[in-house]
All heavy atoms as TSV, in Angstrom:
chain	resi	resn	atom	element	x	y	z
A	1	MET	N	N	98.632	82.783	84.778
A	1	MET	CA	C	97.449	82.274	84.141
A	1	MET	C	C	96.282	82.235	85.130
A	1	MET	O	O	95.173	82.597	84.779
A	1	MET	CB	C	97.747	80.889	83.589
A	1	MET	CG	C	96.608	80.322	82.808
A	1	MET	SD	S	96.243	81.254	81.347
A	1	MET	CE	C	96.672	80.133	80.102
A	2	ALA	N	N	96.536	81.814	86.342
A	2	ALA	CA	C	95.470	81.727	87.336
A	2	ALA	C	C	94.927	83.109	87.676
A	2	ALA	O	O	93.720	83.281	87.867
A	2	ALA	CB	C	95.975	81.034	88.594
A	3	TYR	N	N	95.808	84.099	87.719
A	3	TYR	CA	C	95.377	85.457	88.060
A	3	TYR	C	C	94.422	86.013	87.006
A	3	TYR	O	O	93.399	86.605	87.348
A	3	TYR	CB	C	96.596	86.368	88.215
A	3	TYR	CG	C	96.235	87.814	88.434
A	3	TYR	CD1	C	95.665	88.234	89.626
A	3	TYR	CD2	C	96.451	88.758	87.447
A	3	TYR	CE1	C	95.317	89.547	89.824
A	3	TYR	CE2	C	96.110	90.084	87.633
A	3	TYR	CZ	C	95.550	90.474	88.824
A	3	TYR	OH	O	95.200	91.776	89.022
A	4	THR	N	N	94.743	85.833	85.736
A	4	THR	CA	C	93.869	86.354	84.690
A	4	THR	C	C	92.513	85.665	84.709
A	4	THR	O	O	91.483	86.311	84.530
A	4	THR	CB	C	94.505	86.217	83.296
A	4	THR	OG1	O	94.844	84.854	83.063
A	4	THR	CG2	C	95.742	87.074	83.167
A	5	ASP	N	N	92.504	84.348	84.945
A	5	ASP	CA	C	91.232	83.621	85.051
A	5	ASP	C	C	90.417	84.158	86.222
A	5	ASP	O	O	89.212	84.380	86.106
A	5	ASP	CB	C	91.507	82.131	85.211
A	5	ASP	CG	C	90.226	81.327	85.377
A	5	ASP	OD1	O	89.288	81.548	84.584
A	5	ASP	OD2	O	90.181	80.488	86.294
A	6	PHE	N	N	91.093	84.381	87.333
A	6	PHE	CA	C	90.423	84.863	88.537
A	6	PHE	C	C	89.833	86.249	88.325
A	6	PHE	O	O	88.674	86.504	88.660
A	6	PHE	CB	C	91.423	84.876	89.697
A	6	PHE	CG	C	90.834	85.341	90.991
A	6	PHE	CD1	C	90.032	84.503	91.730
A	6	PHE	CD2	C	91.068	86.615	91.448
A	6	PHE	CE1	C	89.471	84.926	92.919
A	6	PHE	CE2	C	90.518	87.056	92.629
A	6	PHE	CZ	C	89.723	86.210	93.366
A	7	ILE	N	N	90.598	87.168	87.755
A	7	ILE	CA	C	90.141	88.544	87.571
A	7	ILE	C	C	89.007	88.608	86.545
A	7	ILE	O	O	88.017	89.330	86.738
A	7	ILE	CB	C	91.306	89.460	87.176
A	7	ILE	CG1	C	92.235	89.660	88.375
A	7	ILE	CG2	C	90.817	90.812	86.667
A	7	ILE	CD1	C	91.581	90.320	89.575
A	8	LEU	N	N	89.117	87.859	85.465
A	8	LEU	CA	C	88.045	87.871	84.467
A	8	LEU	C	C	86.746	87.316	85.034
A	8	LEU	O	O	85.658	87.830	84.759
A	8	LEU	CB	C	88.470	87.105	83.221
A	8	LEU	CG	C	89.563	87.778	82.389
A	8	LEU	CD1	C	90.000	86.865	81.257
A	8	LEU	CD2	C	89.094	89.112	81.861
A	9	THR	N	N	86.841	86.270	85.831
A	9	THR	CA	C	85.653	85.717	86.477
A	9	THR	C	C	85.073	86.717	87.471
A	9	THR	O	O	83.862	86.923	87.516
A	9	THR	CB	C	85.992	84.399	87.189
A	9	THR	OG1	O	86.536	83.487	86.249
A	9	THR	CG2	C	84.767	83.798	87.847
A	10	ALA	N	N	85.933	87.342	88.255
A	10	ALA	CA	C	85.467	88.319	89.246
A	10	ALA	C	C	84.797	89.507	88.570
A	10	ALA	O	O	83.763	89.995	89.037
A	10	ALA	CB	C	86.636	88.782	90.102
A	11	ARG	N	N	85.354	89.982	87.469
A	11	ARG	CA	C	84.742	91.105	86.747
A	11	ARG	C	C	83.379	90.737	86.183
A	11	ARG	O	O	82.478	91.563	86.133
A	11	ARG	CB	C	85.654	91.569	85.626
A	11	ARG	CG	C	86.823	92.372	86.106
A	11	ARG	CD	C	87.643	92.878	84.958
A	11	ARG	NE	N	88.779	93.633	85.475
A	11	ARG	CZ	C	89.792	94.018	84.743
A	11	ARG	NH1	N	89.825	93.717	83.457
A	11	ARG	NH2	N	90.783	94.685	85.282
A	12	ALA	N	N	83.240	89.488	85.768
A	12	ALA	CA	C	81.960	89.052	85.204
A	12	ALA	C	C	80.871	88.974	86.271
A	12	ALA	O	O	79.698	89.194	85.979
A	12	ALA	CB	C	82.118	87.698	84.520
A	13	PHE	N	N	81.245	88.673	87.517
A	13	PHE	CA	C	80.249	88.464	88.561
A	13	PHE	C	C	80.215	89.556	89.612
A	13	PHE	O	O	79.446	89.472	90.557
A	13	PHE	CB	C	80.471	87.104	89.243
A	13	PHE	CG	C	80.082	85.962	88.356
A	13	PHE	CD1	C	81.033	85.301	87.594
A	13	PHE	CD2	C	78.761	85.573	88.257
A	13	PHE	CE1	C	80.676	84.265	86.756
A	13	PHE	CE2	C	78.392	84.536	87.424
A	13	PHE	CZ	C	79.357	83.882	86.668
A	14	THR	N	N	81.032	90.598	89.472
A	14	THR	CA	C	80.985	91.719	90.396
A	14	THR	C	C	79.885	92.651	89.947
A	14	THR	O	O	79.847	93.065	88.796
A	14	THR	CB	C	82.328	92.482	90.421
A	14	THR	OG1	O	83.340	91.597	90.855
A	14	THR	CG2	C	82.264	93.658	91.358
A	15	GLY	N	N	78.989	92.974	90.849
A	15	GLY	CA	C	77.870	93.851	90.499
A	15	GLY	C	C	78.331	95.268	90.238
A	15	GLY	O	O	79.045	95.852	91.035
A	16	ASP	N	N	77.937	95.814	89.101
A	16	ASP	CA	C	78.257	97.195	88.778
A	16	ASP	C	C	77.096	98.130	89.090
A	16	ASP	O	O	77.159	99.312	88.790
A	16	ASP	CB	C	78.623	97.318	87.288
A	16	ASP	CG	C	79.947	96.643	86.968
A	16	ASP	OD1	O	80.796	96.557	87.877
A	16	ASP	OD2	O	80.132	96.211	85.818
A	17	ASP	N	N	76.047	97.604	89.694
A	17	ASP	CA	C	74.876	98.413	90.026
A	17	ASP	C	C	75.216	99.375	91.152
A	17	ASP	O	O	75.935	99.034	92.087
A	17	ASP	CB	C	73.706	97.527	90.461
A	17	ASP	CG	C	73.290	96.554	89.369
A	17	ASP	OD1	O	73.537	96.866	88.180
A	17	ASP	OD2	O	72.735	95.496	89.697
A	18	GLU	N	N	74.678	100.582	91.082
A	18	GLU	CA	C	74.920	101.559	92.134
A	18	GLU	C	C	74.229	101.174	93.434
A	18	GLU	O	O	74.677	101.552	94.509
A	18	GLU	CB	C	74.454	102.939	91.688
A	18	GLU	CG	C	75.304	103.507	90.568
A	18	GLU	CD	C	74.818	104.871	90.126
A	18	GLU	OE1	O	73.924	105.437	90.786
A	18	GLU	OE2	O	75.331	105.365	89.120
A	19	ASP	N	N	73.130	100.424	93.351
A	19	ASP	CA	C	72.411	100.027	94.555
A	19	ASP	C	C	72.941	98.730	95.148
A	19	ASP	O	O	72.447	98.250	96.152
A	19	ASP	CB	C	70.908	99.912	94.274
A	19	ASP	CG	C	70.605	98.929	93.146
A	19	ASP	OD1	O	71.493	98.684	92.314
A	19	ASP	OD2	O	69.470	98.434	93.107
A	20	ASP	N	N	73.988	98.164	94.556
A	20	ASP	CA	C	74.608	96.948	95.074
A	20	ASP	C	C	75.545	97.321	96.213
A	20	ASP	O	O	76.449	98.136	96.046
A	20	ASP	CB	C	75.379	96.233	93.957
A	20	ASP	CG	C	75.976	94.911	94.406
A	20	ASP	OD1	O	75.517	94.371	95.435
A	20	ASP	OD2	O	76.900	94.426	93.737
A	21	ASP	N	N	75.327	96.749	97.392
A	21	ASP	CA	C	76.139	97.074	98.561
A	21	ASP	C	C	77.339	96.153	98.719
A	21	ASP	O	O	78.073	96.256	99.685
A	21	ASP	CB	C	75.294	96.996	99.838
A	21	ASP	CG	C	74.245	98.095	99.877
A	21	ASP	OD1	O	74.466	99.135	99.235
A	21	ASP	OD2	O	73.227	97.898	100.545
A	22	GLY	N	N	77.561	95.247	97.782
A	22	GLY	CA	C	78.670	94.314	97.881
A	22	GLY	C	C	80.010	94.995	97.671
A	22	GLY	O	O	80.093	96.129	97.201
A	23	PRO	N	N	81.086	94.314	98.049
A	23	PRO	CA	C	82.415	94.902	97.888
A	23	PRO	C	C	82.791	95.012	96.415
A	23	PRO	O	O	82.389	94.204	95.586
A	23	PRO	CB	C	83.331	93.917	98.615
A	23	PRO	CG	C	82.604	92.627	98.563
A	23	PRO	CD	C	81.132	92.979	98.604
A	24	GLY	N	N	83.561	96.024	96.101
A	24	GLY	CA	C	84.035	96.207	94.740
A	24	GLY	C	C	85.224	95.295	94.467
A	24	GLY	O	O	85.675	94.548	95.323
A	25	LEU	N	N	85.745	95.377	93.267
A	25	LEU	CA	C	86.880	94.560	92.868
A	25	LEU	C	C	88.128	95.425	92.825
A	25	LEU	O	O	88.174	96.416	92.103
A	25	LEU	CB	C	86.626	93.940	91.489
A	25	LEU	CG	C	87.765	93.118	90.899
A	25	LEU	CD1	C	88.053	91.910	91.770
A	25	LEU	CD2	C	87.434	92.697	89.492
A	26	ASP	N	N	89.132	95.078	93.627
A	26	ASP	CA	C	90.424	95.754	93.619
A	26	ASP	C	C	91.441	94.752	93.084
A	26	ASP	O	O	91.870	93.837	93.803
A	26	ASP	CB	C	90.785	96.222	95.022
A	26	ASP	CG	C	92.097	96.991	95.076
A	26	ASP	OD1	O	92.746	97.143	94.017
A	26	ASP	OD2	O	92.469	97.434	96.170
A	27	ALA	N	N	91.821	94.895	91.813
A	27	ALA	CA	C	92.692	93.917	91.157
A	27	ALA	C	C	94.056	93.817	91.835
A	27	ALA	O	O	94.618	92.722	91.932
A	27	ALA	CB	C	92.858	94.276	89.687
A	28	ASP	N	N	94.586	94.933	92.337
A	28	ASP	CA	C	95.883	94.895	93.022
A	28	ASP	C	C	95.807	94.092	94.316
A	28	ASP	O	O	96.690	93.287	94.625
A	28	ASP	CB	C	96.368	96.314	93.326
A	28	ASP	CG	C	96.722	97.092	92.078
A	28	ASP	OD1	O	97.082	96.450	91.067
A	28	ASP	OD2	O	96.633	98.327	92.113
A	29	GLN	N	N	94.732	94.296	95.070
A	29	GLN	CA	C	94.561	93.554	96.318
A	29	GLN	C	C	94.356	92.065	96.043
A	29	GLN	O	O	94.879	91.220	96.769
A	29	GLN	CB	C	93.389	94.120	97.104
A	29	GLN	CG	C	93.231	93.490	98.470
A	29	GLN	CD	C	92.125	94.133	99.283
A	29	GLN	OE1	O	91.476	95.077	98.844
A	29	GLN	NE2	N	91.909	93.626	100.469
A	30	GLU	N	N	93.616	91.755	95.000
A	30	GLU	CA	C	93.408	90.354	94.639
A	30	GLU	C	C	94.723	89.691	94.230
A	30	GLU	O	O	94.981	88.539	94.560
A	30	GLU	CB	C	92.385	90.238	93.508
A	30	GLU	CG	C	91.010	90.755	93.856
A	30	GLU	CD	C	90.325	89.941	94.935
A	30	GLU	OE1	O	90.679	88.753	95.135
A	30	GLU	OE2	O	89.416	90.481	95.577
A	31	PHE	N	N	95.572	90.437	93.497
A	31	PHE	CA	C	96.865	89.910	93.079
A	31	PHE	C	C	97.744	89.599	94.295
A	31	PHE	O	O	98.369	88.532	94.370
A	31	PHE	CB	C	97.564	90.929	92.163
A	31	PHE	CG	C	98.882	90.466	91.632
A	31	PHE	CD1	C	98.945	89.455	90.692
A	31	PHE	CD2	C	100.054	91.049	92.064
A	31	PHE	CE1	C	100.165	89.023	90.198
A	31	PHE	CE2	C	101.271	90.629	91.577
A	31	PHE	CZ	C	101.337	89.606	90.638
A	32	LEU	N	N	97.775	90.523	95.255
A	32	LEU	CA	C	98.565	90.289	96.471
A	32	LEU	C	C	98.022	89.113	97.280
A	32	LEU	O	O	98.798	88.307	97.811
A	32	LEU	CB	C	98.588	91.557	97.327
A	32	LEU	CG	C	99.382	92.727	96.748
A	32	LEU	CD1	C	99.201	93.970	97.616
A	32	LEU	CD2	C	100.844	92.366	96.612
A	33	ALA	N	N	96.711	89.005	97.381
A	33	ALA	CA	C	96.112	87.903	98.135
A	33	ALA	C	C	96.391	86.557	97.480
A	33	ALA	O	O	96.721	85.577	98.162
A	33	ALA	CB	C	94.610	88.118	98.271
A	34	LEU	N	N	96.298	86.502	96.152
A	34	LEU	CA	C	96.580	85.261	95.437
A	34	LEU	C	C	98.046	84.877	95.589
A	34	LEU	O	O	98.380	83.715	95.804
A	34	LEU	CB	C	96.202	85.406	93.966
A	34	LEU	CG	C	96.296	84.169	93.099
A	34	LEU	CD1	C	95.360	83.068	93.600
A	34	LEU	CD2	C	95.976	84.499	91.656
A	35	GLY	N	N	98.935	85.866	95.503
A	35	GLY	CA	C	100.361	85.607	95.692
A	35	GLY	C	C	100.677	85.117	97.095
A	35	GLY	O	O	101.451	84.179	97.278
A	36	ALA	N	N	100.078	85.745	98.105
A	36	ALA	CA	C	100.303	85.326	99.490
A	36	ALA	C	C	99.777	83.913	99.733
A	36	ALA	O	O	100.433	83.104	100.413
A	36	ALA	CB	C	99.631	86.306	100.446
A	37	ALA	N	N	98.622	83.610	99.170
A	37	ALA	CA	C	98.065	82.264	99.330
A	37	ALA	C	C	98.959	81.219	98.669
A	37	ALA	O	O	99.177	80.131	99.221
A	37	ALA	CB	C	96.667	82.199	98.742
A	38	ASN	N	N	99.509	81.535	97.509
A	38	ASN	CA	C	100.396	80.590	96.831
A	38	ASN	C	C	101.740	80.458	97.544
A	38	ASN	O	O	102.315	79.369	97.577
A	38	ASN	CB	C	100.595	80.993	95.370
A	38	ASN	CG	C	99.468	80.510	94.501
A	38	ASN	OD1	O	99.056	79.361	94.592
A	38	ASN	ND2	N	98.941	81.380	93.666
A	39	LEU	N	N	102.248	81.538	98.116
A	39	LEU	CA	C	103.477	81.439	98.919
A	39	LEU	C	C	103.254	80.554	100.145
A	39	LEU	O	O	104.090	79.720	100.489
A	39	LEU	CB	C	103.946	82.824	99.349
A	39	LEU	CG	C	104.620	83.664	98.286
A	39	LEU	CD1	C	104.884	85.070	98.811
A	39	LEU	CD2	C	105.907	83.015	97.819
A	40	GLY	N	N	102.098	80.746	100.800
A	40	GLY	CA	C	101.767	79.905	101.951
A	40	GLY	C	C	101.606	78.446	101.565
A	40	GLY	O	O	102.071	77.551	102.272
A	41	ALA	N	N	100.964	78.192	100.433
A	41	ALA	CA	C	100.798	76.812	99.971
A	41	ALA	C	C	102.148	76.193	99.634
A	41	ALA	O	O	102.396	75.020	99.932
A	41	ALA	CB	C	99.878	76.761	98.757
A	42	GLY	N	N	103.041	76.985	99.041
A	42	GLY	CA	C	104.370	76.468	98.722
A	42	GLY	C	C	105.183	76.172	99.967
A	42	GLY	O	O	105.889	75.162	100.033
A	43	ALA	N	N	105.082	77.039	100.966
A	43	ALA	CA	C	105.831	76.835	102.209
A	43	ALA	C	C	105.328	75.618	102.975
A	43	ALA	O	O	106.102	74.945	103.659
A	43	ALA	CB	C	105.725	78.084	103.083
A	44	LEU	N	N	104.047	75.334	102.846
A	44	LEU	CA	C	103.454	74.208	103.578
A	44	LEU	C	C	103.258	72.977	102.697
A	44	LEU	O	O	102.560	72.045	103.083
A	44	LEU	CB	C	102.115	74.638	104.182
A	44	LEU	CG	C	102.212	75.772	105.208
A	44	LEU	CD1	C	100.821	76.251	105.597
A	44	LEU	CD2	C	103.002	75.331	106.423
A	45	HIS	N	N	103.877	72.989	101.514
A	45	HIS	CA	C	103.814	71.871	100.567
A	45	HIS	C	C	102.376	71.563	100.160
A	45	HIS	O	O	101.976	70.406	100.063
A	45	HIS	CB	C	104.480	70.612	101.143
A	45	HIS	CG	C	105.900	70.840	101.553
A	45	HIS	ND1	N	106.913	70.938	100.635
A	45	HIS	CD2	C	106.475	71.021	102.766
A	45	HIS	CE1	C	108.050	71.142	101.264
A	45	HIS	NE2	N	107.808	71.213	102.573
A	46	GLY	N	N	101.616	72.606	99.890
A	46	GLY	CA	C	100.226	72.445	99.478
A	46	GLY	C	C	100.072	72.579	97.972
A	46	GLY	O	O	101.046	72.649	97.223
A	47	PHE	N	N	98.842	72.616	97.528
A	47	PHE	CA	C	98.524	72.764	96.114
A	47	PHE	C	C	98.463	74.244	95.739
A	47	PHE	O	O	98.084	75.073	96.562
A	47	PHE	CB	C	97.176	72.110	95.798
A	47	PHE	CG	C	97.202	70.623	95.888
A	47	PHE	CD1	C	96.637	69.973	96.966
A	47	PHE	CD2	C	97.797	69.865	94.888
A	47	PHE	CE1	C	96.654	68.592	97.060
A	47	PHE	CE2	C	97.822	68.489	94.969
A	47	PHE	CZ	C	97.255	67.856	96.051
A	48	PRO	N	N	98.775	74.584	94.496
A	48	PRO	CA	C	98.647	75.980	94.064
A	48	PRO	C	C	97.198	76.447	94.173
A	48	PRO	O	O	96.265	75.683	93.965
A	48	PRO	CB	C	99.080	75.942	92.594
A	48	PRO	CG	C	99.868	74.695	92.439
A	48	PRO	CD	C	99.324	73.725	93.450
A	49	VAL	N	N	97.032	77.710	94.501
A	49	VAL	CA	C	95.717	78.293	94.699
A	49	VAL	C	C	95.242	78.907	93.388
A	49	VAL	O	O	96.002	79.573	92.697
A	49	VAL	CB	C	95.770	79.369	95.800
A	49	VAL	CG1	C	94.424	80.030	95.979
A	49	VAL	CG2	C	96.258	78.756	97.098
A	50	SER	N	N	93.986	78.670	93.043
A	50	SER	CA	C	93.392	79.244	91.841
A	50	SER	C	C	91.893	79.371	92.068
A	50	SER	O	O	91.403	79.154	93.169
A	50	SER	CB	C	93.687	78.361	90.626
A	50	SER	OG	O	93.220	78.968	89.450
A	51	SER	N	N	91.184	79.730	91.016
A	51	SER	CA	C	89.734	79.854	91.113
A	51	SER	C	C	89.076	78.875	90.156
A	51	SER	O	O	89.734	78.223	89.359
A	51	SER	CB	C	89.297	81.276	90.770
A	51	SER	OG	O	89.596	81.555	89.421
A	52	SER	N	N	87.778	78.766	90.257
A	52	SER	CA	C	87.035	77.882	89.383
A	52	SER	C	C	85.864	78.644	88.786
A	52	SER	O	O	84.843	78.855	89.452
A	52	SER	CB	C	86.531	76.669	90.161
A	52	SER	OG	O	85.712	75.875	89.334
A	53	ALA	N	N	86.037	79.085	87.551
A	53	ALA	CA	C	84.993	79.869	86.896
A	53	ALA	C	C	83.702	79.070	86.737
A	53	ALA	O	O	82.601	79.612	86.864
A	53	ALA	CB	C	85.477	80.365	85.539
A	54	SER	N	N	83.814	77.780	86.483
A	54	SER	CA	C	82.607	76.976	86.295
A	54	SER	C	C	81.814	76.844	87.597
A	54	SER	O	O	80.582	76.871	87.573
A	54	SER	CB	C	82.968	75.599	85.747
A	54	SER	OG	O	83.813	74.907	86.644
A	55	ARG	N	N	82.494	76.717	88.732
A	55	ARG	CA	C	81.785	76.636	90.016
A	55	ARG	C	C	81.134	77.964	90.358
A	55	ARG	O	O	80.051	78.014	90.930
A	55	ARG	CB	C	82.731	76.221	91.136
A	55	ARG	CG	C	83.051	74.742	91.103
A	55	ARG	CD	C	83.846	74.318	92.288
A	55	ARG	NE	N	83.086	74.607	93.513
A	55	ARG	CZ	C	83.531	74.343	94.723
A	55	ARG	NH1	N	84.717	73.816	94.885
A	55	ARG	NH2	N	82.809	74.629	95.764
A	56	THR	N	N	81.795	79.062	90.004
A	56	THR	CA	C	81.232	80.384	90.253
A	56	THR	C	C	79.955	80.571	89.444
A	56	THR	O	O	78.947	81.059	89.960
A	56	THR	CB	C	82.254	81.473	89.894
A	56	THR	OG1	O	83.439	81.263	90.667
A	56	THR	CG2	C	81.703	82.855	90.168
A	57	ALA	N	N	79.994	80.192	88.176
A	57	ALA	CA	C	78.813	80.321	87.327
A	57	ALA	C	C	77.677	79.429	87.823
A	57	ALA	O	O	76.508	79.834	87.821
A	57	ALA	CB	C	79.169	79.973	85.889
A	58	LEU	N	N	78.002	78.225	88.250
A	58	LEU	CA	C	76.988	77.317	88.775
A	58	LEU	C	C	76.353	77.872	90.045
A	58	LEU	O	O	75.135	77.836	90.207
A	58	LEU	CB	C	77.603	75.939	89.048
A	58	LEU	CG	C	76.675	74.876	89.607
A	58	LEU	CD1	C	75.578	74.557	88.609
A	58	LEU	CD2	C	77.457	73.627	89.954
A	59	ALA	N	N	77.176	78.404	90.939
A	59	ALA	CA	C	76.654	78.976	92.184
A	59	ALA	C	C	75.762	80.185	91.897
A	59	ALA	O	O	74.704	80.339	92.504
A	59	ALA	CB	C	77.807	79.379	93.093
A	60	ALA	N	N	76.171	81.029	90.963
A	60	ALA	CA	C	75.374	82.204	90.624
A	60	ALA	C	C	74.035	81.807	90.017
A	60	ALA	O	O	72.999	82.391	90.339
A	60	ALA	CB	C	76.143	83.104	89.654
A	61	SER	N	N	74.038	80.800	89.174
A	61	SER	CA	C	72.779	80.366	88.567
A	61	SER	C	C	71.858	79.672	89.564
A	61	SER	O	O	70.653	79.673	89.402
A	61	SER	CB	C	73.048	79.444	87.369
A	61	SER	OG	O	73.621	78.232	87.793
A	62	ALA	N	N	72.452	79.096	90.624
A	62	ALA	CA	C	71.648	78.454	91.662
A	62	ALA	C	C	71.168	79.446	92.720
A	62	ALA	O	O	70.391	79.081	93.607
A	62	ALA	CB	C	72.454	77.342	92.328
A	63	GLY	N	N	71.646	80.694	92.639
A	63	GLY	CA	C	71.205	81.705	93.576
A	63	GLY	C	C	72.025	81.797	94.850
A	63	GLY	O	O	71.592	82.396	95.822
A	64	ALA	N	N	73.219	81.245	94.867
A	64	ALA	CA	C	74.074	81.287	96.048
A	64	ALA	C	C	74.498	82.729	96.328
A	64	ALA	O	O	74.790	83.483	95.407
A	64	ALA	CB	C	75.299	80.411	95.862
A	65	ARG	N	N	74.513	83.119	97.610
A	65	ARG	CA	C	74.895	84.466	97.984
A	65	ARG	C	C	76.180	84.521	98.804
A	65	ARG	O	O	76.655	85.581	99.141
A	65	ARG	CB	C	73.773	85.110	98.800
A	65	ARG	CG	C	72.433	85.154	98.128
A	65	ARG	CD	C	72.349	86.162	97.056
A	65	ARG	NE	N	72.486	87.494	97.655
A	65	ARG	CZ	C	72.763	88.567	96.958
A	65	ARG	NH1	N	72.921	88.488	95.679
A	65	ARG	NH2	N	72.883	89.737	97.545
A	66	SER	N	N	76.748	83.362	99.155
A	66	SER	CA	C	77.982	83.323	99.934
A	66	SER	C	C	78.761	82.050	99.560
A	66	SER	O	O	78.314	81.256	98.752
A	66	SER	CB	C	77.675	83.330	101.441
A	66	SER	OG	O	77.130	82.089	101.810
A	67	GLN	N	N	79.907	81.870	100.197
A	67	GLN	CA	C	80.714	80.686	99.934
A	67	GLN	C	C	80.205	79.467	100.696
A	67	GLN	O	O	80.742	78.373	100.527
A	67	GLN	CB	C	82.158	80.952	100.315
A	67	GLN	CG	C	82.810	82.013	99.455
A	67	GLN	CD	C	84.224	82.325	99.890
A	67	GLN	OE1	O	84.689	81.845	100.896
A	67	GLN	NE2	N	84.898	83.136	99.108
A	68	ALA	N	N	79.173	79.614	101.477
A	68	ALA	CA	C	78.631	78.508	102.265
A	68	ALA	C	C	78.014	77.416	101.386
A	68	ALA	O	O	77.840	76.294	101.831
A	68	ALA	CB	C	77.599	79.019	103.253
A	69	TYR	N	N	77.689	77.714	100.141
A	69	TYR	CA	C	77.083	76.716	99.253
A	69	TYR	C	C	78.038	75.551	98.998
A	69	TYR	O	O	77.611	74.455	98.684
A	69	TYR	CB	C	76.664	77.350	97.930
A	69	TYR	CG	C	77.808	77.608	96.981
A	69	TYR	CD1	C	78.156	76.669	96.025
A	69	TYR	CD2	C	78.560	78.758	97.061
A	69	TYR	CE1	C	79.217	76.887	95.175
A	69	TYR	CE2	C	79.611	78.990	96.228
A	69	TYR	CZ	C	79.941	78.055	95.277
A	69	TYR	OH	O	80.998	78.275	94.453
A	70	SER	N	N	79.337	75.796	99.125
A	70	SER	CA	C	80.328	74.739	98.863
A	70	SER	C	C	80.176	73.607	99.840
A	70	SER	O	O	80.514	72.507	99.614
A	70	SER	CB	C	81.738	75.299	98.959
A	70	SER	OG	O	81.966	76.191	97.904
């Protein structure tokens, strides 16, 4: 469930413009990264890793360009 939320949010906010120099979306790489993060959280007794579509939308509307806004 977390993966589908993450990918749908990423697709909505990934620039499809040809003049956009940002990184593209590789769904396979994102799946492996999410799995590795959750394995690490499980091994260290942490919380499951997921994304927050509402925070992403809020950051985009506020003009945030990096994760530093958090």
